[in-house]
N, C-alpha and C positions, 0 to 999 in steps of 0.2 A: 634409694637407687644404688645399684651395685657399683657404679663408678665412684660414688662418694665413699663407699666402703673400701674400695681399692686405694683411693687417695689417702684416706685415713690410715690405712695399714702402712703405706709408704712413709707417711709423716711420722708415725709412732715408732717404726722400726728403722727409720733413716736409711731406707734401702729400696731402690726401684728395680732391683734384680729379682727375677723369679726362676724357679727350677722346672725344667721340663721332665716329664716322667715317660721315658721311652724304653720299655722293657725288651731289650735285645737278649734273647736267651743265651747266646754264646758268650756274652760278656758279663752276665749276672754272676756274682760270686758263687762258687761251688757250695758254700755253706748253706745256701738256700735251696739248692736243687735236690738235696737228699732228705729234706724235712717235710715234704708234702707228697700227696698221692698223685698229683698231676702238675704240669707246668703252670697252668693258671693259678692254682692254689699257692704255688711257690712264689709266683709273681705278686700276688696279693700280699703275702707276708713281707716280701721285699719292699714293695711300695709303701706299706704302712710304716715299716721301720724308717725308710727314707723320709717320709713326711714327718714322723716324730722327731727326727734328727734336726730338721731345718725349720720346723713350724714357728719357732720363736725368732727366726732370722728373716725369712722371706715373706712378702705380702701375698704371694699367690703361687700356685703350681699349675703346670700345663701338661696334662696327660695327652699323649698322641694316640689317637684312636687306632691307627693302622697296626700298631704293635700289639694291640689287644685283639683286633679282628682276626689276626692270623690263627687264633685258637677257637674261632667260631663263636657259637652262642655263649659258651662258658667264658671265653675271653671278654666278650662284650659285657657279660655280667660282672666280671672283675673290674672293668672300666667304671661301671656304675658304682660299685662299692668303693673304688678309689675316690671318686667324686664325693660320695657321701662321707667318707672318712676325712678327707681334706676339709670339708665343711665343718665336721665335728671338732676340728682343731682350729676353727676360726679363720681359715684361709679362703681367699677368693680362688675360683677355679676357672681356668681358660680351657675349654674343650677344643683341642686342636684337631678338628675333623674335616675342615675345609669342605663343607657341604654346599650344595646348590642344585637347583633344578628349576622347572617352570611350574606355574599354576599350583594345583593341589599337592603336587609332590614336594615343592618347596615349603608349603605350609606344614606338611607332615614332618619334614626334616626339622623345621623350626620348633614345632611342638615337641618332638622327641628329645631334642638337645637342650632347648632353652626354657620351655614353658614350666612354670611352677608345678603344674599338675602332670608334667611329662615324666618319663622314666629316668632321664638323666639329670635334668634340673641343674645344668651348669650355669655359671654366672655370665660367661662370655663364650662365643663360638666363632671360630674362623670361617669365613665365607668367601667363596670364589665369585668374582663379579662378571665372568666372561660369557654369561648367557644374557646379559643385559639388565637394566635397572628393574624391570618387572619381576625378575627372578630374585632380586635382593629384597624387594619390598616386604614379602612375608616375614623375613627375618627381622627387618626393622620394626614391623608391626608387633611382632611377638616381644621383641626387646622392650619397646616402649610400653606395651600393655603390662608387662610383668617386672618392669624396672631392671631389666637385664642389659646386655651389651653384645656387640659383635665387632670383629676385626675383619675388615674387607681387605683382600689381597691387593695391594697397590704396587709395591716394589719389593719383590721377594729376594732372598739372599743368594739364590743359586746362580751360577755363572751365565746361564742362557736366558735369564729373566728378561733381559733387554730385547729379546726377539719380539716380545709383545709390549712390554711396558714402555720401551723407547720408540715404538712405532708411532707414526703420525696419522691422526684421523683426518677426515674430510675437511675439518675446520683448521687444519694446520697445527693442531695441538697434540702434544705427546699423550699417549694413552694414560700414562701414570698421572700426569697433571690433570687430565679430564676427570679421572677417577677421584683424585684428591679433592677437586672442586665439588664433585658429587657427594663425597663423604662429608665434607664440611657443611654443605647445604642441608643434607638430610639430618645431620647431627644436631642441628638447631632445635629439633623436636624433643630432645631428651638431654638437656644440660642440667647438671647437678649443682649443689650449693657451692662447690669449689670452682665453678665456671667451666668444667670439662664435660664433654658429651660422652654418652655411652656407646656412640657409634664411632669406631676408631679404624685404624689402618694398620696393616702389616707392612713394615718398612725395614728392609734388611740392614744389618750392621755393616755389611761389606760394601755399601755404596754411600760414602760419607757426603759427597757433594750433592747427590740426588736427594738424600735425606734433608739436607739443609734447605734445598729448594721446596721440598714438600712441606716442611715445617712452616714455611711462610704462607702456604695455602691453607693448611689445616692447623690453625693456631689453637683451637679449642678442642681438638680431637686427640685422644691418646694413641700412641703408636705401640704396637707389639713388635719388638725388635729381635728377630732371630739372627743367627749367624755369629754369635759371640763365641770365642774360644776355638773349638776344633775347626769351624768353618772359616776362620781367619780374622774375624772381627775382634778388636781390642777395646779397652776402656776409652782411649782417645777417639776411636771411630764412632762411638755411640753418642758423644756429647751433642752433636748437631741434631739429634732426634728430640732433644729436650727444649723446653722453654726456659726463659730466664729465671723462673722460680724453681728450677730443678725438677719440675713435674712435666707431665705430658707424655711419658714413655715408660714402658716396662721392658727390661732387657732379659732375654731368656737364654739359659744355657742348659743343655741336657747331657751330652756325652762328656763334656769337659768336667762335669761334676760326678755323674753317676759311674763313669768307667775310668776315672783317673787311677784307680787302684792297679790297673793293668800296666801302668807306667812306674809303679813304685816297686823298686827292686827288693825291698825288705818286707813287703806285704806278707803277713803270716797266714792269710786265708781265713782269719777269724772274723766273725760278725762284728765284734767290738772294734777291731782296727779298720774294717771297711767303713763303719759309721764315722769313725774319727776322720778318715780321709774325706768322706762326703762333706762333713761339716767344715773341715778346714778349707776345702775348695770353694764352698759356698761363701764362707767368710772372706776368702781372698778376692773373689769376684766382687762382692759387695764393697770391700775397702778400695779396690782399684777404681771402680766406677765412681764411687762417692768422692774420692780424691780428685778425679778429673773434673767432676761436676763442680766441686767447690772452687777449683782453679779457674774454671770458665765463667761461673755465675756467682758473683759475690753476694748477691741478695737472695740466695736460695731460701725456700720456705722451711727447710729442715736442716 
């Protein structure tokens, strides 16, 4: 099961932090833009370099589909190649595409993104739950059948997320808490050898108290934690997303790693220095989060 692969990677690398791959053309170093015939080709070269630079540090990468789709079919093809390349480096891949629909359409999305025989074949997929549970079931079915996983949006990191997640349903329960209970219940169908389920939740780093409450409901589910760095979440903020063993969550940063070179005054615009900055930022995030986890949880598993 891929959840066991993820936990094994975290344990061996002593790092629950992952890197998002969000190719924003205006921010990608100029040294990549003049070495390819098209932007998608340049993005592929850039993404492969980034993966090579951090593959021995991070347990997983998270390519964001939207930044590839803007280039049409060629961009989607690059997304597929990025997934394949990350796999070739032994990394778990979280496909951040936030898919969902009803009936056969949901089944088609699940096949395309998660199925072993599908064109993308990612390990995890982010899924929106707001069409109801019948719309999530095809993703759960595919994940269980092929040993994959999903992350259901429960409490996202954006400022207005509370408009939906904090709303109260007819039973007097917050939407986020109801979703957490659902994720926990469905997740029992695919628990790995480390005791964690392949059915997890997206829980933003910017909502520390809410994350603490959700952790109590979803004890055996992994959290995908966005919002670290540029969005305002810090190492102390993410601690409540974890269990006492220091597992149960992966913390994602994209812009804070990929585009930190824009804040470095002596950046010389070379490929070598850019990679040095990417690696240094990745290590800095790893060390900061690990330090806070060790301070909070004395009996961590790594």
